[in-house]
C-alpha positions, 0 to 999 in steps of 0.5 A: 842080276838085280838093278844095283848090280846092272847099274854097277855093271854098265858104269864100270867101262867110264873109268877107262872112257873118260879119262881116254876120252881127256887124253885125245882132248887134251893130246889133239886140241890145238889150245895149249893154254895152262888154264885150259888143260889143267881144267880137263885133267882136273875135272877127269881127276876130280869125275875119277875120285867121286865116281871110285867113291861111289862105286866102292859105296854101292859095291859094298851096299849090293853085299860085296859081290865082285862084278865081272863085265865083257866089254867088247870083243876085239878079236874071235876065232874058234878057239879063241877070244880076244874080249876086253874084260872087266873085274871088280873086287875087293882088290881092285877097289884099293887099287881104284880109290888109293890111285884116285886119290893119289892122281886129284893130289898130284894133278893139282900140284902139278898144275902150279910146279909145272906152270910155264914148262915148256912141256906142260901141256905134254906133261898132263897128257902122258898123265892122262895116259898112264891113267888109262893103263892104270885103270885098265889094269886094276879093272881088267878081267883077263890076261888080255886087258891087263896087258893092254894096261901093262903097256900103257903104262911102260908107255908113259914111264918112259915119255915122263922119265924122259920129259926133259929130252934136250938133256942127255942123262934123261933120255939115257935112263928112260932107254935103260928103264924101258929095257927092264920093261920089256924083259917084264913085258916078255915074262908076261907075255910066256905067261899068258902064251902058256896060260893059253896052253894050260886051258887050250882057250883063254881064261878070266881071272875069276877062273884061276883057281880051276886053272891051277887045279887042272893043271895038277890033276893033268899032272902040268906040272911043269906048264904051272911051274913055269907060269907061277915063274913068269908072274914073279918075274914079271912082278918084279921087274915092274916093282924094281925087286932084287937084282931089278932094283937098279931101274928105280933111281934112274927113273927120277930122271923126270918131274918131281910130281911124276916121280911121286905118282910113278915110281914112289907110289902107283907103277911100282905096285902094279907087280903088287897087283898082278901077284894078288890078281893070281894069287888063286892060280899060284896059292897052292904053290909052297915054293912061289911063296918062299921066292916072294918072301926071300925076293922081299927080304933081299930088298929091303 
């Protein structure tokens, strides 16, 4: 491993740690002045934009080599290791750059749009929580890390839809959206569970092609197909595809700027990211490709 690869490997956790630190600083600090809150958020988003750009350039210089990093082991037994694992490739690069630009633009706009709103601090705290979840997903190297981010995005979505909590309709629609998100969570949990049975352990995204081949070679077609169905179902719900489209217009009850970043750009594309990340697993399944095309056509 050359020096540049070491720098790339050691730098990935910063994309999670910095917004997480900003989240706790904004949440726990008693100062509720708009200028103070906006300064923390804008600094964090400016750092994210510069860091994502610099990291992408260094990755290009290093020859497009995927970066695979085990950050920390949270739980371990004889047969299972629950670890935070990070991964950076061309898919992560695209999502991180687009996300960094949109986060910066929306945060800058919201600084003035939310001026004098009684929930000013609460809004930006939730945006920072969403940023942590988003980065955990796009930088995830295994299903366990992805699922943590998946849950954080669901939680922050609920909080922003119900932002105007004194009104009946926003709260009602927030719970409606949350019910759809719970179904999506269940689908991805079942996919993880069956993947563990198929591979007899936890698996990294970089090892998915081997998992698919192993499942086919051992005639575990039922397991492989079940995982494929659950992954598509989780992506369908998260991205508001037919027949799970009704939650999307209901989610517009939150502030305009949060609706733009959540349901107009980033959040609804997390389902697409899931399919892109797991593509090496289902790329040999023709029926999955036909199903995805059919769902997309019906939704459009």
